[in-house]
C-alpha positions in Angstrom: 0.1 -0.1 0.0 1.6 3.3 -0.9 -0.2 4.8 2.2 1.4 2.3 4.7 4.2 4.9 4.8 7.3 2.9 4.5 9.7 5.4 2.4 11.3 4.0 -0.3 9.4 1.1 -0.5 5.7 1.3 0.1 3.4 1.4 -2.9 4.3 -0.1 -6.5 6.2 0.8 -9.6 5.8 4.3 -10.4 4.3 5.2 -7.1 6.4 5.0 -4.1 5.9 6.6 -1.1 8.5 9.3 -0.5 10.2 10.3 2.6 8.9 13.2 4.4 11.4 16.1 4.6 11.7 18.3 7.6 8.6 20.9 7.3 7.0 18.9 4.5 3.9 16.6 5.0 2.2 13.6 3.4 -1.5 12.8 3.3 -2.5 9.3 4.2 -6.2 8.2 2.6 -7.5 4.9 3.7 -10.9 3.5 4.9 -10.7 1.9 8.5 -11.8 -1.8 8.2 -13.5 -1.3 11.5 -14.2 0.8 14.9 -11.3 0.6 17.3 -7.9 1.7 19.0 -5.2 1.8 16.3 -1.8 3.5 16.2 -0.1 5.9 13.5 3.9 5.8 13.6 7.2 6.5 11.6 8.5 3.6 9.6 12.1 5.1 9.0 14.7 5.2 11.8 12.4 3.9 13.9 14.3 4.0 17.1 15.2 7.8 17.2 11.9 8.8 15.5 9.5 6.8 17.6 11.5 8.1 20.6 11.1 11.6 19.3 7.3 11.5 19.2 6.5 10.5 15.7 3.5 8.4 16.6 -0.1 8.8 17.9 -3.3 7.2 18.7 -5.8 6.8 15.9 -9.6 6.4 17.3 -12.0 4.9 15.0 -15.7 5.3 16.2 -18.7 3.5 14.9 -21.0 5.6 12.5 -23.0 7.9 14.8 -21.0 7.5 18.0 -18.9 10.8 19.5 -15.6 10.6 21.0 -15.9 11.4 24.8 -12.3 12.3 26.1 -13.8 12.4 30.0 -14.9 8.8 29.8 -12.7 7.3 27.0 -9.0 7.5 28.3 -6.1 7.0 26.1 -2.9 5.9 27.9 0.1 5.8 25.4 3.5 4.1 26.6 6.5 5.4 24.7 9.9 6.2 25.6 11.6 9.5 26.4 14.4 9.3 24.3 16.8 7.3 21.7 18.8 5.6 24.2 18.0 2.2 26.0 18.5 4.1 29.4 15.5 6.6 28.4 12.8 6.8 30.6 9.4 5.1 30.0 6.9 7.7 29.0 2.6 7.7 29.8 1.2 10.1 27.5 4.4 11.8 26.8 5.6 12.5 30.2 7.7 11.0 33.2 6.2 11.2 36.0 2.9 11.4 34.2 -0.2 13.5 35.5 -2.2 12.2 37.9 -5.4 10.4 36.2 -8.6 12.1 37.6 -11.9 9.7 37.8 -15.2 10.0 39.2 -16.7 7.3 41.1 -19.9 5.5 39.4 -18.5 6.6 36.1 -17.8 3.7 33.6 -14.4 4.6 31.5 -12.8 2.7 28.7 -9.0 2.6 28.9 -7.5 2.3 25.7 -3.7 1.1 26.2 -1.0 1.7 23.4 2.6 0.5 23.5 4.6 2.2 20.7 7.9 1.8 22.5 10.2 0.6 19.9 11.5 -2.4 22.2 9.8 -2.7 25.6 7.3 -4.9 26.9 5.1 -3.0 29.6 3.4 -5.1 32.4 0.4 -2.8 33.5 -1.4 -3.3 36.7 -4.3 -1.0 38.4 -4.2 -1.2 42.3 -5.8 -0.1 45.1 -3.5 -0.4 48.2 -1.7 -3.6 47.5 -4.7 -5.2 45.5 -5.2 -5.4 41.9 -9.1 -4.1 41.2 -11.2 -5.6 38.5 -11.7 -4.4 35.0 -13.5 -5.7 32.0 -11.6 -6.4 28.8 -13.1 -5.3 25.8 -11.1 -5.0 22.8 -7.5 -5.9 21.5 -5.5 -4.4 18.6 -8.7 -2.5 17.3 -10.9 -5.4 17.4 -13.9 -6.0 19.9 -13.2 -9.2 22.1 -15.7 -12.3 21.4 -18.3 -12.2 24.4 -16.7 -15.4 25.7 -13.3 -13.1 26.1 -14.7 -10.1 27.1 -14.7 -10.9 30.8 -14.2 -9.0 34.1 -10.7 -10.1 35.4 -7.9 -8.7 37.8 -6.3 -5.5 36.2 -3.2 -6.9 35.1 -2.1 -6.9 31.5 1.3 -7.4 29.2 1.2 -5.2 26.7 4.2 -5.8 23.7 5.4 -3.6 21.1 2.8 -2.3 19.0 -0.3 -3.8 20.9 -3.2 -2.2 21.9 -5.7 -3.2 24.5 -9.1 -1.5 25.8 -10.4 -2.4 29.1 -13.8 -1.2 31.0 -13.1 0.3 34.4 -16.0 1.1 36.8 -14.8 2.5 39.7 -17.3 2.5 42.7 -15.8 4.0 45.4 -13.5 7.2 46.0 -9.9 6.8 46.8 -6.4 6.9 45.8 -5.7 4.0 43.1 -2.5 3.5 41.1 -1.6 2.3 37.6 1.9 0.3 37.9 3.8 -0.2 34.7 6.9 -2.6 34.6 9.0 -1.8 31.5 11.1 -4.9 30.5 13.6 -5.4 27.6 14.8 -8.8 26.9 16.9 -9.5 29.8 17.4 -5.7 30.8 16.3 -5.5 34.6 12.6 -4.3 35.1 12.2 -0.7 35.8 9.1 0.2 37.8 7.0 3.1 37.0 3.7 4.7 38.7 0.9 7.0 38.0 -1.6 8.2 40.4 -5.2 7.5 39.6 -7.4 9.7 41.8 -11.1 8.5 42.1 -13.3 11.3 43.5 
């Protein structure tokens, strides 16, 4: 596909995707195959460009739906620089801003791992215990009913994967999103984000 965006390779004879020069642009045209959580990202000098912010979420909604940023939370894991020692980022920062929620409201967490080479173990805890959430989608596809289950809030998310979970806090208090970053045999690095339910 010409619009896949791999410079010098995507497309066909006579129409090969060009590299995008600084200050230039490229318009990609496509029809999403379904609603879901997707990613757009660079395909050139991946480590440097992914670590410099050339990526983002691509949320496709069913016809007639409206995106609600209050209930629909996009949580993107990325790397804050081109070296292996660079910190893990959540939504472009480390440490991240606290996630503010309201008790009694159902939220959709859209987790995206766009790090170039880290597996991330995500856990949502209160005090020392995992809370519960319901799995609803994987890599932009709704899960079948038999897999869309309520389970302890822990998930391994590999490079390029997306997972959607429904979280319905029913009591106020302080929660925590624990992230464990792993690269092969590299020691695990812990990272936390505050989750405040009011």
